[in-house]
Phi, psi and omega in degrees: 000148176271166172302137188264136176304139184300323178297315180294323180295319179292322177296320178298317179296317180296317181297326185254007178059044177262151161260132183268119172281144174240111186260125181285131174248166174227330188211187182299313184298315180297321182296311179296324180294318179299313179297319180299318179295318178294321179295317180295326178280342185056044180228147185281162177178189180241144156272135176220153178219141182272160174306321182298316181287341178291352175298335183277341181217234170193166185304321183295319180295313180297320179297320178295316179297314181297317180298322178290321184296327185269002184305322183265003184281140173252003177248144185291129179224131178251169178239118191241138170274119180262135179050053174297121189266354180204160176297326179298320177295318179301311181299316181297322181287321175299314181297330182279341179114014174297147185252003180199147187224140166244130170253123183249099175242025186294343178282348182269160173303157188312306185295325178288323175301312179301314183299314181293319180292322180295319179298315179295317182297317180299318181292312183294320182294331176301326180263008177073029183248132180284156183235133173257134176236165183233135176233116187110176182221147180254140172284160174111191184250119175249112187060243178248021180252122182256129177240117182271345184266154174231130178229098183295149180296130180269115181304331182292342182259350190293309184302315180296317182297313181297317181296313185286326182277332185073019182292157183256339171218156183235119174278129187240157174249110183224034182103355174285152185224158175270140174090183183250003185270348179238149179267123178290138176233088188286126180269089183297318177302323177293317178300320179297318179296319179296316181298327181293335183249354181268132177275355182237157178296162186251155182232138173250122170272162178070045182292333181302125178097350178278123181300148183299325181297326179290321178295318178299322179290319179297328179301331179286347186237044169093359182290125178240340185215138177224135186265138176229125176231304187300318181303315182286319181296324178300317179297320181295308183294321182302323181301314180287323180297315179297318181296320181291320179296325179284329182208107182291353175258009180301132181213014182275083187295319186294315181291323177292324178295317178297321177294319179297321177300317179298318182292318179293319177301315180300316181292320179297317178298317180298315184289314181294327176291316182301313185287344183245013182272001183239000000 
């Protein structure tokens, strides 16, 4: 199977009442592990990479790796740009073959956020690719960027934001956090209010640490996509860390990499199954 267009992936999820996990990758090993986990679960989802992580490679390389990884897959998998920080990044990812895009201008004032998202949406829609935008801000650490402030999504601004940006999904701040150092406290009543005024499905960033029962409840209020990064990265890093602690002369990169792929795959399979078992 080829990488699946984001619009088709969301339609598939809606028809089958799935929540789509979006698993963050950084490199070849993580990418293959994510696909392996989704295939073993036989459930759909996204490989995603942030603008920040693209510093280690580039959109074309990640797109090529992802396209190769899904060749044997019988379950739909898309390739998503997470936290696209500029129009240039968005354009580069579309040109490389990404099937879904997020433009993140949530740090800007409302009108500037709208302007940047609209520009990205117009470009992506020309190529038939959906766009995720963000309204509100999350506390915690995303990649190497730390945000101490939290600004929950205001339901009163949602309808206007969705209309003006032309976004196809909306990432919201409802008590979810980035990273593993803070405890998420999801405000389900707020999510319900947002869903009532949003014409597009909703996305939760910072899925790591959110209890499955909360995700099942969020699913009733427009949730179509949830992001996971820290959980998988922890499994990857832990594999090498344990080996080094046991033997400071450890240098068998290939076997440790294969072991790390297995651990990340196992976690991806566990998470996608968990969020869709109810």
